[in-house]
C-alpha positions as a Python dict, from the first residue, in 0.01 Angstrom:
ca = {
    (1, 'M'): (0, 0, 0),
    (2, 'I'): (-299, 35, -234),
    (3, 'S'): (-240, 313, -484),
    (4, 'L'): (-490, 559, -627),
    (5, 'R'): (-443, 398, -965),
    (6, 'Y'): (-557, 66, -823),
    (7, 'H'): (-880, 225, -696),
    (8, 'V'): (-951, 382, -1034),
    (9, 'V'): (-893, 57, -1218),
    (10, 'S'): (-1116, -133, -972),
    (11, 'I'): (-1401, 114, -1006),
    (12, 'A'): (-1373, 112, -1387),
    (13, 'A'): (-1378, -270, -1388),
    (14, 'A'): (-1690, -273, -1170),
    (15, 'F'): (-1875, -35, -1402),
    (16, 'L'): (-1762, -233, -1705),
    (17, 'A'): (-1897, -550, -1553),
    (18, 'L'): (-2226, -378, -1475),
    (19, 'A'): (-2253, -249, -1829),
    (20, 'V'): (-2181, -592, -1973),
    (21, 'G'): (-2444, -743, -1747),
    (22, 'V'): (-2704, -487, -1854),
    (23, 'V'): (-2629, -548, -2221),
    (24, 'L'): (-2648, -923, -2184),
    (25, 'G'): (-2965, -902, -1978),
    (26, 'S'): (-3136, -668, -2220),
    (27, 'T'): (-3035, -885, -2510),
    (28, 'A'): (-3196, -1189, -2349),
    (29, 'L'): (-3506, -986, -2262),
    (30, 'S'): (-3530, -842, -2612),
    (31, 'G'): (-3504, -1188, -2757),
    (32, 'A'): (-3788, -1313, -2537),
    (33, 'L'): (-3995, -1005, -2612),
    (34, 'L'): (-3942, -1033, -2986),
    (35, 'S'): (-4026, -1399, -2972),
    (36, 'G'): (-4352, -1318, -2790),
    (37, 'L'): (-4438, -1042, -3033),
    (38, 'S'): (-4367, -1273, -3325),
    (39, 'D'): (-4604, -1532, -3180),
    (40, 'Q'): (-4876, -1267, -3132),
    (41, 'K'): (-4824, -1144, -3486),
    (42, 'G'): (-4871, -1493, -3617),
    (43, 'E'): (-5187, -1539, -3412),
    (44, 'L'): (-5328, -1205, -3531),
    (45, 'A'): (-5245, -1287, -3891),
    (46, 'Q'): (-5427, -1619, -3857),
    (47, 'R'): (-5724, -1441, -3698),
    (48, 'V'): (-5736, -1194, -3987),
    (49, 'T'): (-5723, -1482, -4235),
    (50, 'D'): (-6007, -1660, -4053),
    (51, 'L'): (-6221, -1344, -4046),
    (52, 'E'): (-6161, -1280, -4417),
    (53, 'A'): (-6264, -1636, -4494),
    (54, 'E'): (-6576, -1595, -4280),
    (55, 'R'): (-6659, -1266, -4453),
    (56, 'N'): (-6612, -1416, -4798),
    (57, 'G'): (-6835, -1705, -4699),
    (58, 'L'): (-7107, -1470, -4581),
    (59, 'K'): (-7079, -1262, -4900),
    (60, 'A'): (-7115, -1576, -5107),
    (61, 'R'): (-7424, -1681, -4909),
    (62, 'L'): (-7575, -1335, -4952),
    (63, 'A'): (-7500, -1344, -5324),
    (64, 'D'): (-7670, -1683, -5351),
    (65, 'A'): (-7972, -1559, -5154),
    (66, 'D'): (-7999, -1247, -5370),
    (67, 'A'): (-7968, -1453, -5688),
    (68, 'F'): (-8249, -1674, -5562),
    (69, 'A'): (-8463, -1366, -5485),
    (70, 'G'): (-8395, -1241, -5835),
    (71, 'S'): (-8502, -1569, -5992),
    (72, 'V'): (-8827, -1602, -5793),
    (73, 'G'): (-8901, -1228, -5776),
    (74, 'P'): (-9124, -1210, -6086),
    (75, 'S'): (-9333, -1504, -5960),
    (76, 'A'): (-9355, -1357, -5610),
    (77, 'V'): (-9498, -1027, -5733),
    (78, 'D'): (-9705, -1160, -6023),
    (79, 'G'): (-10035, -970, -6038),
    (80, 'M'): (-9957, -755, -5731),
    (81, 'L'): (-9987, -433, -5933),
    (82, 'D'): (-10229, -553, -6198),
    (83, 'Q'): (-10340, -254, -6409),
    (84, 'R'): (-10183, -11, -6165),
    (85, 'S'): (-9959, 276, -6270),
    (86, 'V'): (-9644, 391, -6090),
    (87, 'V'): (-9446, 711, -6130),
    (88, 'L'): (-9077, 715, -6037),
    (89, 'V'): (-8922, 1012, -5859),
    (90, 'T'): (-8546, 964, -5842),
    (91, 'T'): (-8271, 1162, -5671),
    (92, 'S'): (-7940, 1259, -5826),
    (93, 'D'): (-7760, 978, -5640),
    (94, 'A'): (-8005, 701, -5729),
    (95, 'R'): (-7835, 423, -5925),
    (96, 'E'): (-7943, 355, -6280),
    (97, 'A'): (-7915, -20, -6223),
    (98, 'D'): (-8164, -2, -5934),
    (99, 'R'): (-8404, 213, -6138),
    (100, 'S'): (-8395, -20, -6439),
    (101, 'A'): (-8436, -338, -6234),
    (102, 'L'): (-8723, -189, -6033),
    (103, 'T'): (-8896, -72, -6351),
    (104, 'E'): (-8881, -424, -6494),
    (105, 'L'): (-9014, -578, -6173),
    (106, 'I'): (-9309, -335, -6164),
    (107, 'K'): (-9397, -453, -6513),
    (108, 'E'): (-9360, -818, -6404),
    (109, 'A'): (-9611, -739, -6126),
    (110, 'G'): (-9866, -629, -6388),
    (111, 'G'): (-9812, -256, -6342),
    (112, 'S'): (-9686, 16, -6571),
    (113, 'V'): (-9440, 300, -6521),
    (114, 'A'): (-9605, 632, -6605),
    (115, 'G'): (-9277, 821, -6627),
    (116, 'E'): (-8990, 953, -6423),
    (117, 'V'): (-8897, 1285, -6266),
    (118, 'R'): (-8542, 1327, -6135),
    (119, 'L'): (-8474, 1562, -5847),
    (120, 'T'): (-8143, 1744, -5886),
    (121, 'G'): (-7894, 1819, -5610),
    (122, 'S'): (-8024, 2177, -5602),
    (123, 'F'): (-8364, 2052, -5490),
    (124, 'T'): (-8233, 1962, -5143),
    (125, 'D'): (-7990, 2254, -5122),
    (126, 'S'): (-8096, 2463, -4821),
    (127, 'A'): (-7939, 2771, -4981),
    (128, 'R'): (-8205, 2755, -5255),
    (129, 'A'): (-8503, 2679, -5032),
    (130, 'D'): (-8659, 3022, -5088),
    (131, 'Q'): (-8651, 2970, -5465),
    (132, 'V'): (-8837, 2640, -5429),
    (133, 'R'): (-9101, 2807, -5211),
    (134, 'D'): (-9145, 3087, -5464),
    (135, 'I'): (-9193, 2848, -5756),
    (136, 'V'): (-9441, 2634, -5562),
    (137, 'T'): (-9661, 2929, -5468),
    (138, 'R'): (-9650, 3072, -5821),
    (139, 'L'): (-9734, 2744, -5994),
    (140, 'Q'): (-9995, 2613, -5750),
    (141, 'P'): (-10284, 2480, -5964),
    (142, 'A'): (-10635, 2602, -5891),
    (143, 'G'): (-10806, 2386, -5629),
    (144, 'V'): (-10481, 2240, -5492),
    (145, 'R'): (-10432, 2306, -5122),
    (146, 'L'): (-10076, 2337, -4998),
    (147, 'P'): (-9983, 2212, -4649),
    (148, 'T'): (-9941, 2445, -4354),
    (149, 'E'): (-9575, 2342, -4334),
    (150, 'T'): (-9347, 2595, -4498),
    (151, 'D'): (-9038, 2381, -4558),
    (152, 'P'): (-8950, 2333, -4927),
    (153, 'G'): (-8974, 1953, -4913),
    (154, 'S'): (-9335, 1949, -4793),
    (155, 'L'): (-9442, 2226, -5032),
    (156, 'A'): (-9277, 2067, -5335),
    (157, 'G'): (-9415, 1726, -5238),
    (158, 'A'): (-9767, 1864, -5231),
    (159, 'L'): (-9723, 2047, -5563),
    (160, 'L'): (-9566, 1759, -5755),
    (161, 'G'): (-9805, 1512, -5594),
    (162, 'S'): (-10100, 1710, -5725),
    (163, 'V'): (-9976, 1686, -6085),
    (164, 'L'): (-9807, 1345, -6084),
    (165, 'L'): (-10056, 1137, -5884),
    (166, 'L'): (-10418, 1046, -5950),
    (167, 'D'): (-10683, 1117, -5691),
    (168, 'K'): (-10681, 824, -5448),
    (169, 'D'): (-11063, 818, -5425),
    (170, 'N'): (-11163, 827, -5792),
    (171, 'A'): (-10834, 761, -5978),
    (172, 'L'): (-10880, 1078, -6183),
    (173, 'P'): (-10614, 1344, -6254),
    (174, 'Q'): (-10596, 1621, -5996),
    (175, 'S'): (-10474, 1879, -6248),
    (176, 'T'): (-10492, 1952, -6618),
    (177, 'P'): (-10218, 1855, -6865),
    (178, 'E'): (-10138, 2225, -6900),
    (179, 'E'): (-10097, 2268, -6524),
    (180, 'R'): (-9875, 1959, -6506),
    (181, 'A'): (-9658, 2088, -6790),
    (182, 'A'): (-9629, 2432, -6627),
    (183, 'V'): (-9523, 2287, -6290),
    (184, 'L'): (-9260, 2058, -6441),
    (185, 'A'): (-9129, 2331, -6670),
    (186, 'G'): (-9110, 2583, -6387),
    (187, 'L'): (-8915, 2350, -6159),
    (188, 'A'): (-8694, 2240, -6448),
    (189, 'D'): (-8615, 2601, -6542),
    (190, 'G'): (-8515, 2662, -6181),
    (191, 'G'): (-8275, 2366, -6199),
    (192, 'F'): (-8465, 2157, -5945),
    (193, 'V'): (-8600, 1870, -6157),
    (194, 'K'): (-8533, 1687, -6482),
    (195, 'P'): (-8862, 1539, -6605),
    (196, 'G'): (-8864, 1248, -6845),
    (197, 'A'): (-9056, 1251, -7169),
    (198, 'Q'): (-9437, 1217, -7152),
    (199, 'V'): (-9478, 1187, -6777),
    (200, 'R'): (-9836, 1091, -6689),
    (201, 'P'): (-10011, 1096, -6351),
    (202, 'A'): (-10012, 759, -6175),
    (203, 'Q'): (-10184, 587, -5885),
    (204, 'L'): (-9866, 501, -5695),
    (205, 'A'): (-9512, 631, -5664),
    (206, 'V'): (-9163, 522, -5571),
    (207, 'V'): (-8920, 785, -5449),
    (208, 'L'): (-8586, 621, -5526),
    (209, 'T'): (-8272, 750, -5358),
    (210, 'G'): (-7916, 632, -5312),
    (211, 'G'): (-7741, 625, -4978),
    (212, 'V'): (-7662, 865, -4700),
    (213, 'A'): (-7656, 1241, -4763),
    (214, 'R'): (-7303, 1383, -4755),
    (215, 'G'): (-7130, 1716, -4729),
    (216, 'E'): (-7238, 2034, -4561),
    (217, 'A'): (-7593, 2035, -4422),
    (218, 'A'): (-7633, 1662, -4496),
    (219, 'G'): (-7903, 1634, -4232),
    (220, 'D'): (-8104, 1915, -4391),
    (221, 'R'): (-8081, 1748, -4732),
    (222, 'A'): (-8205, 1418, -4590),
    (223, 'A'): (-8490, 1592, -4406),
    (224, 'T'): (-8600, 1776, -4721),
    (225, 'L'): (-8626, 1450, -4917),
    (226, 'A'): (-8803, 1269, -4632),
    (227, 'R'): (-9062, 1547, -4599),
    (228, 'F'): (-9105, 1557, -4977),
    (229, 'A'): (-9180, 1183, -4990),
    (230, 'T'): (-9422, 1207, -4698),
    (231, 'Q'): (-9622, 1492, -4847),
    (232, 'F'): (-9609, 1332, -5192),
    (233, 'D'): (-9764, 1020, -5038),
    (234, 'R'): (-10056, 1221, -4902),
    (235, 'A'): (-10146, 1333, -5254),
    (236, 'G'): (-10219, 986, -5393),
    (237, 'A'): (-10293, 621, -5320),
    (238, 'G'): (-9947, 539, -5192),
    (239, 'T'): (-9573, 607, -5203),
    (240, 'V'): (-9267, 403, -5111),
    (241, 'L'): (-8937, 571, -5025),
    (242, 'A'): (-8663, 327, -5127),
    (243, 'G'): (-8284, 339, -5091),
    (244, 'D'): (-7992, 131, -4970),
    (245, 'A'): (-7887, 50, -4613),
    (246, 'P'): (-7688, 371, -4547),
    (247, 'S'): (-7999, 576, -4633),
    (248, 'A'): (-8158, 437, -4315),
    (249, 'S'): (-7897, 611, -4098),
    (250, 'G'): (-7955, 939, -3916),
    (251, 'S'): (-7824, 1140, -4210),
    (252, 'G'): (-8022, 947, -4469),
    (253, 'A'): (-8372, 1023, -4597),
    (254, 'I'): (-8513, 686, -4486),
    (255, 'G'): (-8363, 726, -4140),
    (256, 'V'): (-8523, 1070, -4104),
    (257, 'A'): (-8860, 942, -4226),
    (258, 'R'): (-8853, 646, -3986),
    (259, 'A'): (-8779, 876, -3695),
    (260, 'D'): (-9085, 1087, -3779),
    (261, 'T'): (-9395, 921, -3632),
    (262, 'S'): (-9629, 1122, -3854),
    (263, 'A'): (-9450, 995, -4165),
    (264, 'G'): (-9440, 636, -4041),
    (265, 'S'): (-9816, 612, -4029),
    (266, 'I'): (-9858, 671, -4404),
    (267, 'L'): (-9525, 636, -4586),
    (268, 'S'): (-9360, 298, -4650),
    (269, 'T'): (-8981, 268, -4665),
    (270, 'V'): (-8742, 2, -4796),
    (271, 'D'): (-8369, 23, -4717),
    (272, 'N'): (-8223, -248, -4946),
    (273, 'V'): (-8350, -159, -5292),
    (274, 'D'): (-7998, -223, -5423),
    (275, 'T'): (-8069, -598, -5393),
    (276, 'S'): (-8311, -825, -5576),
    (277, 'A'): (-8486, -903, -5248),
    (278, 'G'): (-8523, -532, -5170),
    (279, 'R'): (-8683, -462, -5503),
    (280, 'V'): (-8933, -743, -5447),
    (281, 'V'): (-9010, -589, -5107),
    (282, 'T'): (-9060, -249, -5273),
    (283, 'V'): (-9328, -392, -5501),
    (284, 'L'): (-9493, -568, -5206),
    (285, 'A'): (-9487, -238, -5015),
    (286, 'L'): (-9660, -65, -5307),
    (287, 'R'): (-9933, -326, -5290),
    (288, 'E'): (-9959, -270, -4916),
    (289, 'Q'): (-9996, 103, -4976),
    (290, 'L'): (-10291, 33, -5208),
    (291, 'E'): (-10455, -149, -4919),
    (292, 'G'): (-10413, 151, -4689),
    (293, 'R'): (-10124, 12, -4483),
    (294, 'A'): (-9764, 121, -4436),
    (295, 'G'): (-9442, -16, -4291),
    (296, 'N'): (-9063, 16, -4271),
    (297, 'Y'): (-8882, -277, -4431),
    (298, 'G'): (-8531, -396, -4505),
    (299, 'V'): (-8213, -494, -4327),
    (300, 'A'): (-8128, -187, -4116),
    (301, 'G'): (-8176, -190, -3741),
    (302, 'N'): (-8466, 57, -3758),
    (303, 'A'): (-8667, -157, -4004),
    (304, 'Q'): (-8980, -318, -3861),
    (305, 'A'): (-8947, -636, -4064),
    (306, 'P'): (-8768, -770, -4372),
    (307, 'A'): (-9088, -749, -4579),
    (308, 'P'): (-9463, -694, -4550),
    (309, 'G'): (-9619, -992, -4377),
    (310, 'A'): (-9291, -1108, -4223),
    (311, 'A'): (-9245, -1134, -3849),
    (312, 'T'): (-9199, -798, -3684),
    (313, 'R'): (-8859, -747, -3526),
    (314, 'G'): (-8828, -694, -3153),
    (315, 'P'): (-8681, -381, -2998),
}
């Protein structure tokens, strides 16, 4: 007769066998899974290594191309700005290395730098827009007409353009030395600009910026600078807004200017001024401005072409 104890032992043995089978099966499965994962890890690691090598190769090629542009740059722009003067307007994030290299290339092109005015971070601060408007209306020189636009960028562009740029028709100053000094002093006292020593009015201008605007109201800051450059351009023979590739994005001054069809018809932009090639293009764009033409140049997707005269990119 089969006892109760026998049934209990049989059931326990069956469950023990099942448990052992599960453990053994999972062990085999885990081993296969780990082996597969290990293979994938190795493949991914190799892919990463290949991509890093490809990236380093591309960086080396770009460095070689930029070095070549730097070596031939002076010859490429020789005489382009013969006896022409250029004023630099720089933002607080513009790099000193870009400013210095561009200044030297303008001289290599036969031009001269008439001085520099740096725009501070407060200039594009929307919280201080009313102060900019007040200064502009108070310091407006006699005979200078301000635009109908009421945004601070357009108003300040018109005011500074009238004192920093020569008349595009007769190459004569549009204001007196006293008026120029008063405008620069007023904006400097308000904390909006830092003028260099002995700034003179020039025929052409470069508005030199850094990258993308950041922080709160970044879009407003970018729009203020874009509108400033556009209105500044209208005051003289030509202006180029130059920055690096991020500045051509939607929250960068160049990106905002390129999206504005009214700006695109008069203002030239260059989005790779942080390279030797971009600085050459900036000088070529200044020459193009003298000839009454404009364009958007560089490496960003919204650039029309790499440089003036190069093949226009498709949509």
